[in-house]
Structures are given as structure tokens and as C-alpha cells.
C-alpha positions as CSV (number, residue, x, y, z in Angstrom):
1,M,-0.1,0.0,0.0
2,S,1.1,3.3,-1.0
3,E,1.2,6.2,1.5
4,I,-0.1,9.5,-0.1
5,R,2.4,12.0,1.6
6,K,1.3,15.9,2.1
7,P,3.5,18.6,0.1
8,F,6.0,20.1,3.1
9,A,4.3,24.0,2.7
10,S,1.1,22.1,3.3
11,I,2.8,20.8,6.5
12,M,4.4,23.5,7.6
13,Q,1.1,26.1,7.1
14,T,-0.3,24.0,9.6
15,V,2.5,23.5,12.0
16,V,2.8,27.5,12.1
17,I,-0.9,27.7,12.5
18,L,-0.6,25.9,15.5
19,M,2.7,27.5,16.3
20,L,0.1,31.0,16.3
21,L,-2.2,29.0,18.7
22,L,-0.2,28.0,21.1
23,S,1.6,31.3,20.9
24,M,-1.5,33.3,21.6
25,I,-2.4,30.6,24.4
26,L,0.5,31.5,26.5
27,V,0.4,35.2,25.6
28,A,-2.9,35.3,27.3
29,Q,-2.2,33.3,30.5
30,Q,-1.8,34.9,33.9
31,I,0.5,32.7,35.7
32,S,3.8,33.2,34.7
33,I,5.7,36.4,33.1
34,K,8.4,33.9,32.0
35,I,6.1,31.9,30.0
36,Y,4.3,35.0,28.8
37,K,7.9,36.3,27.6
38,F,8.2,33.1,25.8
39,G,4.9,33.1,24.4
40,L,5.7,36.7,22.9
41,I,8.9,35.9,21.3
42,M,6.6,32.8,19.5
43,L,4.4,34.8,18.4
44,I,6.1,37.2,16.4
45,I,8.1,34.2,15.2
46,S,5.3,32.5,14.7
47,V,3.7,35.7,12.6
48,I,7.0,36.5,10.0
49,L,6.8,32.3,9.6
50,Q,3.1,33.1,9.1
51,I,3.8,35.9,6.7
52,G,6.2,33.7,4.3
53,F,4.5,30.5,3.8
54,G,1.3,31.8,3.8
55,N,2.3,32.9,0.6
56,I,3.5,30.4,-0.5
57,P,1.1,28.0,-2.6
58,P,0.2,24.4,-0.1
59,T,1.1,22.0,-3.1
60,A,4.9,23.1,-3.3
61,N,7.5,20.3,-2.5
62,F,10.6,21.4,0.4
63,T,13.3,22.9,-2.8
64,K,10.4,25.5,-4.4
65,S,9.0,26.4,-0.6
66,I,12.8,27.5,0.8
67,K,13.1,29.1,-2.7
68,L,9.9,31.5,-2.5
69,L,10.9,31.5,1.4
70,L,13.9,33.1,1.0
71,I,11.9,35.4,-1.6
72,I,9.7,36.9,0.5
73,F,12.0,36.9,3.6
74,A,14.4,39.5,1.3
75,I,11.0,41.5,0.3
76,I,10.1,41.6,4.3
77,I,13.6,42.9,5.2
78,S,13.8,45.4,2.3
79,V,10.3,46.9,3.3
80,F,11.5,47.2,7.0
81,L,14.7,48.6,6.0
82,L,13.1,51.3,3.7
83,G,10.9,52.0,6.2
84,I,13.7,52.6,8.5
85,I,16.1,54.6,6.2
86,L,13.2,56.9,5.0
87,A,11.3,57.3,8.4
88,P,14.1,60.1,9.5
89,V,13.7,61.7,6.1
90,F,9.6,62.3,6.2
91,V,10.4,63.7,9.9
92,K,12.6,66.4,8.5
93,F,10.1,66.7,5.5
94,V,7.4,67.2,7.9
95,M,8.4,69.8,10.2
96,G,9.8,71.4,7.8
97,G,13.7,71.1,8.3
């Protein structure tokens, strides 16, 4: 009997959704600040991964998923860097300096 395997991207999308749910539960708990901090870091990581894997077709294999993920992360990093570089320019422009 041959086993039907799910594509890598589909599995990772499920894992990332579960990470998001778990991290939200950890942030919402009121027992420990350490658990809260861990949940917050996990939430940040899982949101960034969700941005990447959410834009990859679920049928993509491992190689295609990693290639697309690297492209998506390069775009995300570029947008953040552009915002960091341009923010002082826009502030100076608005303040009339």
C-alpha cells in the first residue's frame, strides 16, 4: 500500500497555524511572566513565518518552499529597511527642516 504524503508547504502551514494558536494561549495566560515572554517571542516568530508560508502554494515541495520563503523574507527585510531609512527623511520633511 503506497503512502500519500502531504507536500512540505502544506505541512508547514499547519505547523505555523498551531504555533500561532499556542503562542496566543501562552500570551493570554496570567500565571507566569516567563511563559508570557516566551509566548510573545514565539508569536513574533510564528507571525513572520506565517507571512512567508501563507504566500507559498500548499502544493510546493521542500526545495520550492525554501526558495519562495527566501524571496519573501528578502522582500520583508527590504520593506523594513526602507522604512527605517526613510522615516527620518519623512519626519524632517514634515517638520520643515
